[in-house]
LOVO-582032 format. One record per residue (C-alpha): x, y, z; residue in one letter. Coordinates in steps of 0.05 Angstrom, whole numbers, padded with zeros to 5 digits, always signed. Layout:
% LOVO-582032
XYZA ...
END
This chain:
% LOVO-582032
-00188+00315+00176M -00182+00330+00257S -00123+00373+00275L -00117+00324+00345T -00104+00253+00325P -00160+00215+00354K -00119+00156+00386F -00047+00190+00390L -00035+00194+00474G -00100+00159+00495Q -00118+00082+00512N -00148+00054+00458S -00180-00022+00445A -00159-00058+00391L -00205-00062+00336P -00256-00121+00331A -00239-00117+00253S -00206-00075+00195P -00283-00050+00174E -00291-00026+00254E -00223+00006+00247A -00209+00078+00243T -00149+00108+00208L -00133+00181+00237D -00103+00222+00180Y -00064+00298+00202V -00040+00356+00158P +00025+00341+00126N +00077+00385+00155P +00118+00395+00093R +00054+00398+00035V +00093+00407-00035G +00152+00370-00017S +00169+00308-00046L +00190+00250+00003Y +00177+00188+00028L +00150+00159+00092V +00152+00078+00100R +00124+00032+00156F +00151-00031+00174A +00105-00090+00207A +00157-00142+00213P +00097-00187+00253E +00041-00175+00224F -00020-00235+00232T -00083-00247+00194S -00122-00311+00192L -00118-00362+00138C -00195-00355+00103P -00195-00433+00097V -00169-00469+00158T -00171-00398+00204G -00100-00415+00225Q -00052-00352+00232P -00020-00325+00169D +00051-00288+00183F +00077-00222+00140A +00121-00175+00136H +00097-00114+00113L +00128-00050+00082V +00082+00013+00069L +00117+00070+00029D +00084+00129+00009Y +00095+00204-00015A +00040+00246+00024P -00007+00290+00003G -00041+00339+00037E -00051+00294+00103T +00003+00229+00129I -00032+00176+00164V -00028+00185+00240E +00017+00126+00272S -00021+00104+00326K -00082+00091+00284S -00042+00058+00228L -00017+00002+00285K -00088-00005+00315L -00123-00013+00238F -00062-00066+00228L -00067-00104+00294G -00143-00109+00277S -00120-00162+00216F -00113-00211+00279R -00184-00230+00273N -00194-00218+00199H -00195-00278+00153C -00166-00268+00084G -00113-00293+00029F -00056-00257+00031H -00064-00220-00035E -00136-00194-00010D -00108-00172+00061V -00036-00143+00017T -00078-00098-00034V -00137-00085+00011G -00090-00045+00056I -00052-00006+00004G -00122+00017-00028Q -00157+00028+00039R -00091+00071+00048L -00089+00103-00014F -00162+00122-00019D -00173+00155+00039E -00107+00194+00050M -00097+00209-00016K -00016+00208-00017P +00018+00228-00086R +00044+00154-00094W +00036+00095-00042L +00062+00023-00039R +00063-00047+00003I +00096-00103-00004G +00068-00161+00040G +00125-00213+00049Y +00086-00276+00073W +00119-00331+00109Y +00103-00402+00081P +00033-00428+00080R +00034-00502+00056G +00111-00495+00041G +00104-00437-00007I +00111-00368+00018P +00076-00317-00032I +00096-00244-00038D +00044-00195-00060V +00060-00125-00082F +00014-00067-00102W +00031+00003-00113Q -00027+00067-00144S +00020+00087-00199S +00088+00092-00220A +00137+00121-00174T +00134+00191-00183P +00194+00229-00212E +00252+00243-00169G +00226+00207-00112L +00277+00168-00074W +00253+00101-00056V +00301+00057-00026P +00297-00020-00031D +00246-00057+00021Q +00298-00093+00056G +00269-00154+00059V +00294-00214+00037A +00263-00274-00008G +00246-00334+00037Y +00301-00381+00039R +00275-00431+00097G +00339-00460+00140R +00388-00451+00071G 
END
């Protein structure tokens, strides 16, 4: 783990794929405190693995840090790398959550993938690492179910 973020303050090209993306983690400035960090990516895109057409989602990532926190620019570059990645909604959403959990080792993590309709059916995908830690305030993710033009 670096004390100096690799991407922050630097010109950084978008990685060509999630596999090529490097996530940067820095020491948690409040080790021992139970708190929630939330990232929202309301304009997330990936590609349909069948048609190659773009899929759009609103991702919400919540985590309770352990020893480290994820540096936000590296997370932005990682999420942006999915623009060229073909994957089903379930694989993309769960894969993002699991990679962050495996690398960062937070106390707890959850991700909500609120995908816009494909074939007329919206698909929402949720994953969390374990039960919510006792005493952790976890607000609603705030993304309404898809209503179309209703």
